[in-house]
C-alpha positions, 0 to 999 in steps of 0.5 A, spaced: 500 500 500 502 506 498 503 511 504 503 505 509 509 505 514 508 497 514 508 496 507 516 494 507 514 487 508 508 482 509 505 483 516 502 476 517 504 469 514 501 465 509 493 466 510 490 465 517 490 458 519 487 459 526 490 462 532 488 469 535 485 474 530 483 481 530 479 485 525 482 492 523 480 497 518 484 501 513 482 506 508 484 505 501 489 510 497 490 511 489 494 505 487 491 500 492 489 493 489 486 487 493 491 483 491 497 488 494 493 488 500 492 481 501 499 480 500 501 485 505 496 482 510 497 475 509 490 474 507 486 472 500 483 477 495 477 472 496 477 473 504 477 481 503 472 481 498 467 476 502 468 481 508 467 487 505 461 485 500 465 487 494 463 484 487 468 486 483 475 485 486 478 488 480 475 495 482 476 499 488 476 506 489 481 511 493 478 512 500 474 506 501 474 503 508 476 496 508 475 491 514 480 485 514 481 479 519 488 479 521 493 475 526 492 479 533 500 480 533 499 485 527 501 492 530 495 495 527 489 497 532 483 493 532 477 496 528 472 499 533 466 501 528 462 499 522 458 503 518 451 500 516 451 500 508 444 499 504 442 492 504 446 490 510 443 486 516 446 485 523 446 477 521 450 479 515 455 484 518 456 479 524 457 473 519 462 477 514 466 480 520 466 474 524 462 476 530 456 473 533 449 477 531 447 477 538 453 480 541 453 485 535 446 487 537 447 487 544 453 491 544 449 496 540 443 496 544 439 494 538 432 493 541 430 490 534 436 487 531 432 487 524 432 495 524 438 498 522 439 504 517 444 505 512 449 510 515 448 508 522 455 506 526 455 500 530 460 499 535 465 492 534 467 489 541 472 484 540 474 479 546 480 481 550 484 476 545 482 480 539 477 474 538 470 476 536 466 477 542 
């Protein structure tokens, strides 16, 4: 990634293979590709596309917020929020981010987890080990 202080070497080993993980967020910049981001963080393009509901992995735009699940040892702070997009559901968000739907609803005080709105910000609470809460 351009302008990324961690871009000198991959931050994670080959694709996540168990162990403690955490969810991180990053903003894309001009010239970023999912392939480059996947290589940097030791994950796959398919996994990044799945987590972020990206239909065409060949097309991302500068300024896009991406969510990635990485080993807990990666020296980047865990992501603390998610902005609801049109068509999102609590269950779908939780599944993509590796969280529990009940926990996501509880952590955000959602009386009815079937009612969320585009633009709404949801808190992401991860366990002490970086695992989904």
